C-alpha positions, -999 to 999 in steps of 0.1 A, spaced: -828 647 665 -827 656 627 -796 677 619 -804 714 613 -800 725 575 -773 750 565 -781 782 558 -781 794 523 -753 820 534 -735 793 548 -735 773 516 -729 803 495 -696 809 519 -685 774 514 -691 775 477 -666 807 474 -643 792 494 -643 759 474 -639 781 444 -613 800 456 -590 770 464 -596 752 431 -563 754 413 -572 727 383 -598 752 371 -598 790 364 -634 802 378 -640 838 378 -672 859 374 -676 885 347 -701 916 347 -723 924 322 -696 948 307 -669 920 304 -649 931 335 -634 904 356 -650 906 392 -635 877 410 -602 855 406 -593 820 419 -562 799 424 -567 784 392 -567 815 375 -530 824 388 -521 788 381 -536 787 345 -534 823 332 -503 833 354 -524 864 365 -524 874 403 -560 886 416 -549 923 418 -536 919 380 -570 904 367 -599 917 388 -613 947 373 -598 942 338 -618 932 308 -617 895 299 -599 905 269 -565 903 285 -571 866 283 -570 864 247 -545 874 218 -546 907 199 -556 888 169 -583 872 187 -597 904 203 -597 921 169 -616 893 154 -642 897 187 -635 862 199 -643 874 237 -672 894 227 -686 867 207 -686 842 236 -703 867 264 -728 875 237 -737 836 228 -741 831 267 -763 862 270 -785 848 243 -784 810 251 -776 811 286 -739 792 279 -710 794 257 -690 761 253 -660 758 231 -623 751 228 -602 778 220 -567 792 223 -561 816 252 -531 837 262 -514 837 295 -498 870 313 -463 860 297 -481 861 264 -476 824 256 -507 805 241 -526 775 254 -555 753 245 -584 758 268 -618 746 275 -640 775 278 -677 773 294 -694 809 300 -724 807 320 -751 833 322 -762 845 358 -796 858 367 -809 877 394 -842 866 412 -865 886 387 -848 870 362 -827 898 350 -791 889 335 -764 897 365 -734 884 349 -715 856 339 -694 826 354 -663 815 332 -651 783 338 -617 777 322 -593 743 319 -558 740 305 -562 717 277 -527 717 270 -517 680 280 -548 665 265 -542 684 233 -507 672 228 -518 639 236 -546 641 214 -523 658 189 -498 628 191 -525 601 185 -536 623 154 -499 624 140 -496 586 148 -527 580 127 -515 606 101 -481 588 97 -498 553 99 -520 562 71 -489 577 53 -470 545 56 -498 524 47 -505 544 18 -470 547 8 -463 508 6 -468 499 -32 -456 467 -30 -484 453 -9 -522 458 -13 -535 468 23 -570 477 27 -599 468 52 -630 451 45 -663 450 64 -676 418 81 -694 409 50 -662 414 26 -669 451 16 -639 472 6 -637 499 33 -604 515 23 -577 513 0 -539 520 -4 -517 531 -31 -500 494 -32 -535 480 -37 -541 507 -68 -507 495 -82 -510 458 -79 -547 453 -87 -555 484 -109 -585 499 -92 -585 534 -78 -599 540 -45 -632 556 -58 -634 526 -81 -634 502 -53 -644 510 -22 -678 496 -14 -677 469 -36 -673 432 -25 -636 419 -26 -645 387 -44 -639 406 -76 -603 400 -74 -608 363 -78 -609 340 -108 -646 332 -120 -639 296 -111 -630 302 -78 -659 326 -71 -680 299 -81 -665 276 -57 -668 300 -28 -632 304 -22 -636 342 -8 -662 334 14 -643 306 25 -612 329 34 -633 355 55 -647 324 76 -616 310 83 -602 343 93 -634 352 115 -627 317 132 -590 313 134 -581 350 136 -561 348 104 -561 331 70 -530 328 48 -530 314 10 -515 318 -25 -534 315 -57 -541 334 -89 -561 367 -86 -573 390 -112 -564 426 -119 -590 453 -134 -577 449 -166 -585 412 -165 -544 398 -165 -537 375 -138 -511 374 -113 -500 350 -84 -510 365 -51 -499 356 -14 -528 368 6 -532 371 44 -564 379 60 -564 392 96 -601 394 116 -601 430 136 -623 428 168 -640 454 190 -629 455 228 -657 435 237 -646 407 209 -672 417 182 -663 411 148 -653 445 133 -641 438 98 -608 424 81 -574 436 73 -563 422 40 -529 421 26 -519 409 -10 -485 405 -28 -479 399 -61 -454 371 -61 -458 362 -98 -419 371 -103 -408 350 -73 -431 321 -86 -415 326 -120 -381 327 -103 -388 296 -85 -400 281 -117 -369 289 -134 -348 277 -106 -366 243 -104 -360 243 -143 -325 250 -138 -323 222 -111 -339 198 -136 -315 208 -161 -285 206 -141 -298 169 -130 -305 163 -167 -270 174 -176 -252 154 -150 -273 123 -162 -262 130 -196 -228 132 -186 -227 101 -166 -243 82 -192 -219 97 -217 -191 87 -197 -202 55 -192 -210 48 -227 -178 62 -240 -158 39 -215 -173 6 -229 -179 20 -265 -143 15 -276 -139 -20 -262 -174 -30 -275 -169 -20 -310 -135 -38 -310 -152 -69 -300 -179 -60 -328 -153 -54 -354 -133 -88 -346 -165 -105 -348 -177 -88 -382 -146 -88 -398 -139 -127 -393 -178 -134 -402 -173 -116 -435 -141 -135 -443 -159 -165 -436 -187 -159 -457 -163 -149 -485 -151 -182 -482 -182 -205 -474 -210 -186 -492 -218 -214 -516 -229 -234 -487 -261 -223 -484 -268 -234 -444 -236 -218 -435 -246 -186 -455 -279 -182 -439 -261 -184 -402 -234 -162 -411 -261 -136 -423 -276 -142 -391 -249 -135 -371 -235 -106 -393 -273 -90 -386 -267 -94 -345 -235 -74 -349 -251 -47 -369 -279 -47 -341 -249 -44 -313 -235 -18 -333 -265 2 -338 -272 2 -299 -235 13 -293 -246 40 -319 -278 50 -304 -260 51 -268 -232 75 -280 -259 96 -300 -279 98 -266 -248 108 -247 -238 133 -273 -205 114 -279 -210 106 -315 -184 120 -341 -205 145 -359 -195 156 -396 -217 188 -398 -217 206 -431 -240 239 -441 -270 228 -461 -303 237 -469 -325 211 -457 -353 216 -482 -333 195 -504 -326 169 -479 -365 164 -472 -375 164 -506 -349 137 -514 -363 115 -487 -397 113 -501 -394 80 -518 -378 65 -489 -403 76 -463 -432 65 -485 -416 28 -489 -408 29 -449 -443 40 -438 -465 18 -464 -495 28 -485 -517 35 -456 -499 65 -442 -503 100 -466 -469 117 -465 -470 157 -469 -442 180 -474 -442 218 -467 -411 240 -471 -411 277 -463 -401 301 -489 -367 317 -486 -357 288 -459 -322 295 -442 -294 271 -442 -279 253 -412 -249 233 -403 -257 197 -393 -247 161 -402 -267 151 -432 -266 115 -426 -273 116 -390 -302 138 -394 -317 117 -422 -316 87 -395 -334 109 -372 -360 118 -397 -364 81 -406 -367 74 -366 -391 99 -362 -410 89 -391 -411 51 -382 -425 62 -344 -452 83 -361 -461 51 -382 -462 31 -351 -488 57 -338 -511 53 -366 -517 14 -369 -549 23 -390 -531 48 -411 -532 83 -412 -512 114 -422 -475 123 -418 -467 161 -421 -431 172 -422 -428 213 -422 -395 234 -427 -395 268 -418 -377 298 -400 -383 308 -367 -371 332 -339 -367 318 -304 -368 350 -285 -361 354 -247 -394 347 -235 -391 311 -252 -359 302 -241 -363 316 -204 -355 285 -182 -339 266 -211 -303 272 -201 -287 255 -230 -308 271 -258 -297 305 -269 -322 331 -282 -319 336 -322 -327 325 -354 -332 287 -361 -345 265 -387 -375 244 -377 -383 211 -386 -418 199 -374 -428 162 -379 -466 157 -373 -486 126 -371 -526 119 -369 -519 90 -344 -527 82 -310 -509 107 -291 -493 108 -259 -504 117 -224 -487 143 -204 -464 119 -183 -453 103 -213 -443 135 -231 -423 143 -201 -403 111 -202 -401 106 -241 -369 119 -245 -352 93 -218 -331 64 -230 -351 32 -231 -382 45 -223 -411 33 -243 -448 28 -247 -443 1 -271 -449 -34 -263 -418 -56 -250 -397 -67 -280 -412 -39 -302 -385 -11 -297 -355 -3 -275 -368 27 -263 -338 48 -279 -350 61 -308 -365 93 -293 -337 98 -269 -310 96 -297 -328 121 -316 -329 142 -287 -289 136 -281 -283 142 -319 -302 177 -319 -287 190 -286 -251 178 -300 -258 198 -329 -264 230 -307 -305 225 -314 -335 221 -293 -364 199 -295 -398 198 -281 -427 174 -282 -464 186 -284 -490 159 -281 -525 152 -269 -541 121 -266 -564 111 -294 -550 139 -315 -514 129 -325 -481 144 -319 -459 171 -334 -419 168 -327 -402 203 -333 -364 203 -339 -346 236 -341 -314 237 -355 -293 270 -356 -293 290 -385 -259 293 -406 -255 323 -427 -227 305 -447 -232 293 -482 -249 256 -485 -226 230 -499 -243 205 -522 -241 169 -503 -217 145 -522 -234 115 -536 -239 83 -519 -206 59 -524 -210 31 -545 -214 -7 -528 -193 -23 -554 -162 -37 -537 -130 -20 -553 -97 -32 -538 -60 -23 -549 -23 -26 -548 -12 2 -526 6 -6 -495 -14 2 -462 0 6 -426 -23 -6 -400 -16 6 -364 -38 -12 -339 -30 -24 -304 -57 -50 -304 -43 -82 -318 -73 -97 -326 -88 -66 -345 -54 -60 -360 -52 -94 -375 -89 -91 -389 -82 -61 -406 -49 -73 -423 -66 -105 -435 -95 -83 -451 -72 -56 -466 -48 -84 -479 -78 -101 -496 -89 -68 -514 -52 -68 -526 -35 -42 -506 1 -47 -492 -1 -44 -455 23 -37 -429 11 -36 -395 21 -16 -358 10 -23 -324 12 11 -314 22 48 -324 58 44 -317 61 13 -338 42 30 -368 65 61 -366 94 36 -368 83 19 -397 77 53 -416 112 66 -406 128 38 -422 117 48 -455 96 22 -464 67 35 -487 35 37 -475 5 51 -492 -21 49 -465 -18 50 -427 -49 32 -411 -51 37 -372 -71 35 -345 -75 67 -325 -76 54 -286 -43 33 -281 -22 32 -248 11 48 -248 28 81 -265 27 98 -288 -13 99 -293 -26 85 -323 -32 122 -336 -1 133 -328 19 101 -346 -3 108 -377 9 144 -379 45 137 -375 40 107 -403 24 134 -426 56 154 -422 77 126 -429 58 113 -461 38 144 -474 18 123 -498 7 97 -470 -30 97 -466 -44 91 -431 -76 72 -422 -88 67 -386 -106 43 -371 -124 38 -336 -153 29 -316 -152 58 -294 -131 90 -306 -143 117 -277 -115 143 -274 -93 129 -297 -102 139 -330 -136 147 -319 -143 184 -300 -174 198 -292 -192 170 -308 -178 174 -343 -152 157 -360 -118 179 -364 -115 195 -398 -96 175 -421 -99 143 -405 -113 111 -423 -130 85 -398 -138 51 -404 -163 42 -372 -161 7 -358 -176 -17 -363 -175 -13 -401 -184 -39 -429 -161 -51 -458 -179 -28 -479 -175 2 -459 -138 -4 -455 -132 -8 -491 -153 19 -501 -135 43 -476 -98 31 -484 -107 35 -522 -120 71 -514 -89 78 -499 -63 65 -522 -83 78 -555 -97 54 -584 -83 20 -586 -69 6 -615 -94 -22 -614 -129 -24 -600 -127 -61 -592 -117 -74 -557 -85 -92 -556 -89 -124 -537 -51 -132 -532 -22 -107 -526 -10 -90 -557 26 -89 -564 47 -61 -576 53 -55 -615 83 -78 -625 81 -103 -596 103 -132 -604 76 -158 -597 99 -181 -579 92 -201 -552 91 -186 -517 124 -183 -501 133 -190 -464 146 -159 -453 162 -152 -419 158 -114 -412 181 -98 -386 178 -63 -377 181 -45 -340 149 -22 -347 118 -45 -337 90 -24 -355 113 -20 -388 121 -61 -383 83 -69 -383 76 -44 -413 100 -60 -432 89 -93 -421 52 -84 -433 68 -73 -469 85 -107 -473 50 -123 -465 33 -102 -491 58 -115 -516 53 -150 -507 83 -156 -486 88 -173 -454 106 -149 -430 121 -159 -394 130 -125 -377 154 -119 -351 170 -87 -337 203 -107 -322 232 -119 -341 239 -146 -317 202 -162 -318 207 -158 -358 238 -179 -356 219 -204 -334 188 -206 -358 213 -212 -386 227 -241 -369 193 -259 -362 174 -245 -394 176 -244 -434 175 -207 -447 178 -195 -486 187 -159 -477 202 -138 -449 187 -104 -450 206 -86 -423 212 -46 -412 246 -36 -418 252 -19 -384 240 -41 -356 252 -36 -317 278 -60 -309 285 -77 -345 282 -61 -375 263 -74 -406 297 -84 -427 308 -101 -395 274 -122 -391 275 -127 -428 309 -143 -426 301 -166 -397 267 -175 -412 283 -188 -445 308 -207 -428 279 -226 -412 257 -226 -446 280 -224 -475 251 -218 -499 236 -191 -482 230 -157 -502 234 -127 -482 214 -91 -486 229 -63 -467 203 -36 -459 216 -1 -450 208 36 -447 244 44 -452 268 37 -483 283 3 -481 320 -1 -467 347 -14 -492 348 -48 -487 377 -74 -492 368 -107 -513 345 -125 -492 333 -164 -499 298 -156 -505 274 -139 -528 258 -106 -519 242 -78 -529 229 -47 -510 194 -30 -503 194 5 -497 169 19 -471 143 32 -476 135 6 -501 100 -4 -517 85 -33 -520 95 -35 -559 132 -32 -547 133 -54 -521 116 -82 -545 143 -70 -569 170 -78 -546 158 -113 -538 156 -120 -574 193 -110 -577 204 -132 -547 187 -164 -568 212 -160 -595 
């Protein structure tokens, strides 16, 4: 049987009970006059009023005084009266006068005849919902503040098509656009034109849409057209259903980081280059001394042979070839020292204008008629501090390289100008300080160089020439010289358009020095006394023979200690010619200093194949020091010695030893020389040889007596004070063995009173000169 339909009264009854029991909503009736007619549990829970406190009172009690004065309650009822309902969110007041956000729905009630009977007001407490909503809004606000406050990153959104939809302050700072200038435009305008043409922006979006993320670095363009190196991240943004909503794009300007990386890489390369240079310099310096000593022995003896056998054409030609080979070896050693920045420079303050103009004729002869030479010198050219001779070699080397790059002829331009290298230019060049420089540019119209060749052009032994047409040391030695001079060099070249090599030398504010005239190649000898100090016996022998051939009186010492002994003995010496690098103490420069203190008029000439940290510091020869680098020629030696000693009495080369004035001209004596000082003994022996005598030397009186028993001597030359046996006692025993023996006593003190002795004697007071020794020997002949 069908169920019986509830009566309308029953439904109304249930409804009233349900409304009365609802606690989440405040539901109550309002009369046409605005009085509260009913009240449920929700009204008590939400508003705080009990039924007896609310029923019969105007609905205004649920509003603040301010809202009542504004007519908010009446407005809600009026709208419900006219439209049938009023729906809003508004602030209401509880019994304790606290306020809360409420959802208010006022519905008009009509009687069966259609007349308005009253209203039903439904109120829901939105406090928790509003708080949650407020938190969301606050979070969004803070997020927007955060994003907009980021200035180091450009953060913005893109539509799926790549249209900019929002813009933060970092984007404005980095890219230069204000939000109203860029929102609504395609993001491809930030890319380089060539990248846009290649479709790079679209590929980035496609990759992000496919993989969720795209990351890259590249050049980007600001509003003003300037470039910056950017790190870019594009993230795909999707709806809950996976639909692509757009992209989040983050861009960072990392130009400074890239520049820092470039500078770091340059510094790393510079450190590697410095370490390589140091290693090559040490290797070169380690072998240069011994290698140049070998070359000196070869060259000296070859030139001595040439002097003796120059009339033999066959021998002369071969000696010339051998000497030429020695010169090539010496040039190779010099180039290695130059590249390793170890060559001894003698810089002077000069104006390069005169140097360049003075080389015009030399360059034209070296380059030939097919190469046009042009020189341009800027007005007011500054001075610079440089070794002029070495710079001329560098210029000639660069010019010859340019000639080889122009096989069919061309134009060589040399330019001198004042330049300023600023901080931007020297950034990354750790060994090039900013400042004022004199620039020398050598430009040719030749074949040019590819970038990889330019990068290696300053490396030693790197050459693009065919085998046998160059060592590859030309540019590297020029670079080494420039760096050792405190300067900077750079190559600018393009294949087919020629090459420019620019050399920058630091400006000097000192007054320029006029370059000294080139020395004459005419050989000049002399009769002065030269003390040769050399630890290599072969080099020593060669030098002594060469100087003797020039007419000089030559003494020798194997080391610095022997040299000082000879100097202290009082023997007259005009020139000290000493190797720089020798074993033992004192060091050669210290020995020379002590020698000059003992003999103030003594001239000192150093020679060496390698001088680093001895008389060369910071790549420059110490002030006041004279150096003849090994290997040197006969002409170079003769010229330098004559320059040190002053003008010679004769410009002809003496081919035999010159004897002192008043020399007796007698035959050479067989002399037994006795002295307990080995160095002085050897020096005196050399003087006897210069005078044409035949000395036999010993430090021991006992050995002297044994020699007298076995050999014949004309003269006994003995020191007066000898340990173990005095010179007088030795002479007495010697004359017993050889009654005809003549005796010369050498002493630094006064001769003691002597009783009558059965032999002829005289005295030679130390220190004695060569003339005094010759005179004493002459008297012994009487």
